[in-house]
N, C-alpha and C positions, 0 to 999 in steps of 0.2 A: 467601425467594423460591422459589416452586414452579416447577420445570422438569420437562419430560419427560426423565427421566434415561436411559431406553432410547434415545430419539432422540438425546440428547446424545452417546452413545457412538459414533455414526456419523460424527462430525466431529472433525478435528484442526485446530487453529490453528497455522500456522507463522509465527513472528515472526522475521524476518531482521534481524540487527543489523550496523551498521557505524558505530562511534563512538556519539555522542549518548547517553552513559550516563545523563544525567538524564532523557531521554525514556524510557529503558528502565525506570527507577524509576517514572516516572509511569504508564507502561503497566501495570506489575505492580500498582501501587496501585489502578488502575482495575479490573483484573480481580478483585482482592480485594473492592473496594467492591460490585461487582455479583454477587459469588459465581459467577464464570464456571464453568459446568458442563462445559466442553469441555477436552479434553487440549490443552496448549500445548507446542509443540516449538520451542525457541529455538535458532537457528543464528547463531553469531557469527563474522564474518570480519574483525573489527577489527584494527588494527595494534598495539593495546595490550590490557591486561586490565582496563580500567576498568569495562567492563560486568559482568564476573564479580565484580569486587571490590564493586561497589555492590549486586549481587544477594546476595552472601554476607553483606554487612554488614547487610542489611535484610530477609533472608528471613523473619524472624519477623513481619514486617508484612504478608506475603501468604501466610500458612500454609494458606489454603483454596484456593490456586491449584495445580492439578495440572500442574506444568510440568517439562520436562527441558531442561537446558542443554547445548549441544554446541559445543565450540570447534573451529573450522576454521582451516586455514592462512590467514594474512592475505592479502587481495587486494582491490584497489579497483576493478578493471575489471568490466564486465558479464560477460565470459566466466568469470571466477572466480566470480561470483555464480551464473551458470547452472549451473556444475559443482557448486557447493555445494547449490543447490536440487535438482538431479538426484539427488545422493547422499542428501539428506534425504528426498525423496519415495519413494525406493526402500525406505526404512525405515518408512514410514507404512502402517498396516494398516487404517485406517478407510476406508469407501467414499467419503467426501467430505473435502475439505480446503479450507482458505482461508488465503491468505497476507496477513499484516498487517504494515505498518511500525509501528515503535514510537511514532510520533507520531499514530496514528489511534485513533479510538474507534468502536464499533459498537453497533447495537441488537440485543440478544439475541433479542427476539421475532421480528425479521425474519430472523435467521439460522435460527431454527426453521422459519419459513415457507418459506425456501429449501430446507431439507432435506426438508420435507414435499412440496414441489413435485417435486423430483427423485425422491423415493421413488415418487410416483404416475405418473411418466413411464416406463411399462413398456417402451416402444419405444426408449427412450434417444435420442429426437430432440434433446433438450436435454443439453448437456454441462455447463451451469452455470446458476446462478440468482443474481440480485442485486437490490438495491433502489435507492433514490435516494441520491445522494451530496451531502453538504453540506459544502463547504470552510469553514474558519473561520480567523481570525487572532487572535493575542493581542498585547497591548500590548508594543511593542518586540521582538516575536517571541520573548518569553521563554517558557521551558518551562512555568513555573507562573504566567505573567502573566495579567492580567485579559482576558477575552474582549472583542475589539473589533468583530468583524463576522462574519456568518454568511450564506451565500447558497446557492442551489440550483444544482446542476451538471446541466443537462439532458443526456439521452442520445439518440443516434440509434437509432431503433427498427429499423434494418436488422439489428440483432443477431438478430431473430426471424424474418427472412425465410427462405422455403423455398429460395431460390437462393443458392449459395455466393458467386457474384460480387457480389450485392447485399450480402451480409453483410460481405464484404471491403471494399467501398466505404464501409460504415458503421462501420468498426472504431473502437475506442477502447481504448487500452492500460489503461484502468481495469478491463478484464475480469480483469486479474491479481489483483484483490482480490475476486472473486466466490466464492461457494460452488461448487466445481467437483468433478466426479467425479475421484477420485484417479488413475484410469487415464489420463484425458485430460491432466491436469496433468503427470503423470509422463512421458507421451509428448512433450509440448511441450518440457519442459526437458531431457530426455535427448537429443532431436534437436538442440537448441541447443548442448548440451555436446559431443556427438559431432561436430558440424559445425564446431566451433571458431568459433562466431559470437560477435561481440563488440559488436554494436549491438542495440537493442531492437526492431527492426522485425519480425523473425521471430516473437518471442514475442508481440508485439502482434497480428499478423495470423493466425498459424497456427491459433489456437483456432477462428476462424470457419470454417475449412475442415473442422473435425471435427464441428461441429454447431451448434445454436442456443444462445443464451443468453437466458433469461427475465429480463425487467426488471419487477420488482414496483413498485407505486406507493408502497409504504411507505418511510419513512426507514430507511436501511440503514447508512451509515457517515459519520463526520465526520472530515475530513482537514485537518490543520493545514497551512496554506500560508505560505510565506515564512520557514521556519526554515532548516534546513541541507539543503535538498532537493538542490541541485546542488553545494554546496561541502562537502567533508568533510576532516578532518585526515588527513595522511599521516605516514609514519614520521619524516621529517626536521623535523616541526613546521610544514610549510607546508600547502598545500591544493591540491586539484585541482577543476576545474570541467568538467562535461560539456558540451563543445562539439563540433560535428561537424568532423572533420578531413578532409583529402583521402582518406586511407585509409578512413575511416568512410563517406564517400560511396560509395566503391567497394564496401564491405562491405554497405551498405544495398541497393545494386543486386543484389548476389549473394543476399541474403536474400529479396528480392522474387522473384527468379528461382526460388528453391527453393519458395516458396509456390505460384507458378503451376504449376510442374512437379508439385507434390504433388496438385493438383486435376485434372491432366490436360488443362489448357486449352492450345490451340495456335492458331497462325495469327493473323489480324488481331485477334480478340477478346483473345488473350493479350497482344499488343503494346499494345493500347489500355489494358487493365487495368494492365499494368506501368507505363506512362507515368503514369497517373493516381495510382497508389499511391506512386510515387517522388516526384511533385510534391507530393502531400499530406504525405508524410513530411518532405520538405525544408522545406515551409512551416511545419511544427511545430517543426523542429529547427534552422532557420537561425540561425547564431551571432548575427547582429545582432538578430534578433527575440528570441532567448533572453536576450541581454544586456539588452535594453531591458525585457523582462518582469521579470527579476531586479531591475533598478534600480527599476522601478515598485513591486515588493513592499517593498523596503527604504525607499522614499520614503514609505511609509505612516506613518512616524514624524514627517514634517514637519508644520508647523502647517496647511498647506493641506489635506492628506489627512486630518488629524485632524478638521477641520471637516466634510469630506465624509462621513467615516465616522460622525460624530456624527449627522448628518442621516439617513444610511442606517439606523443603528441604531434611530432613532425609528420607522421604518416596519417594522422586522423584529423588534422586541423580543418579539413574541408567539411567534416561533420558538424563543426561548431555552428555553422550558419543554419543548420536544421533545428537548432534548439529554440525553445520558446523565447519570446522577446526579452523577458526579464533576465534569463541566464545570459543571453547574448550581450545585453547591456552590462551585466556584471563582468563579463569577460573582456569586452573590448573597451570599456570605460571604467576599469576597475578602481582607480584611485578616487575619482570623483564620486562614484557610486558608494564606495565604502564610507566616505565622509558623510554623505546624505543619510545612509542607513544608521551610522553611529549616532547621528544627531536625533534620528527618530527614536532609537532605543533609549538614548539618554533622556530625552524629553518624556518618554513613556515612563521610565523609572522614576523621574522626578515627580511626575503627576501622581503616580501610585503611592509614593512615599508620603506625600502630603495628605493623602486620604486617611 
């Protein structure tokens, strides 16, 4: 695989971990399969050391991946995550950075297009660049399960508006996975950490106050939906689920106030924008809506939704060949691939148990 290695030196991938060690293994196996030319900075805030154990037990399987693993104090809240990201970004020396969850895949060609675009933006009107997002599900939400569905996630073009207010109204927190200028990303997370913010509203909105984000038409990232997005293991063996509490509602209002204050908006326009942003945020994060959405995702395994997805796949199968090589291999060679992956996981567990 031929890449522009000089351009590749300008971007660092940050992979933030919290549990989900099998996803971490899949992520690194994918980076090896595509011979990822970018530096990968892994930050782990999990309550246990399973991620490190599975990486150490299988590091010979991704010997071509240039990665650094960094262990951080365990913390499940967003404030802990913001502080971890702020500390990580302070250590990044490349001009551009991208943050990826370990259950996502990306198109390398589009990452290079994003870097090229930002390199040519001499006036720095744009603080970030990204492409099109394609969520997918796997059978029974398994880490190495067969692909069940894939669809396109459209964006609001307000990201590229010349007006800050318009960009804020068209915000989407998927910006967080764009190729961004390191200085901008560093400012975002440092302000969130310094302000002791603990909901995601500020981090979702603040980038639009700093500049535009270019949205390319090319496929950019593939996001697994319906795995452990909202539910994560905690120290006592239980789990937490991200739902909006009374305190978080108040915190969301505070974060919106900080955004409006940062852009210098006052008077009636400021009040109108504040009300709209808060209502939009509550509409996305309302506990009943979120609970229903999570239930819907896990109902995908019922007979009814299997039939619906089977029909859906019949129309979208042509998109499968646009997936990264690892997912294509999992889909078209499912039986053989699962055997190999299971052996990898088994051997990894056996090695870590002996230690």
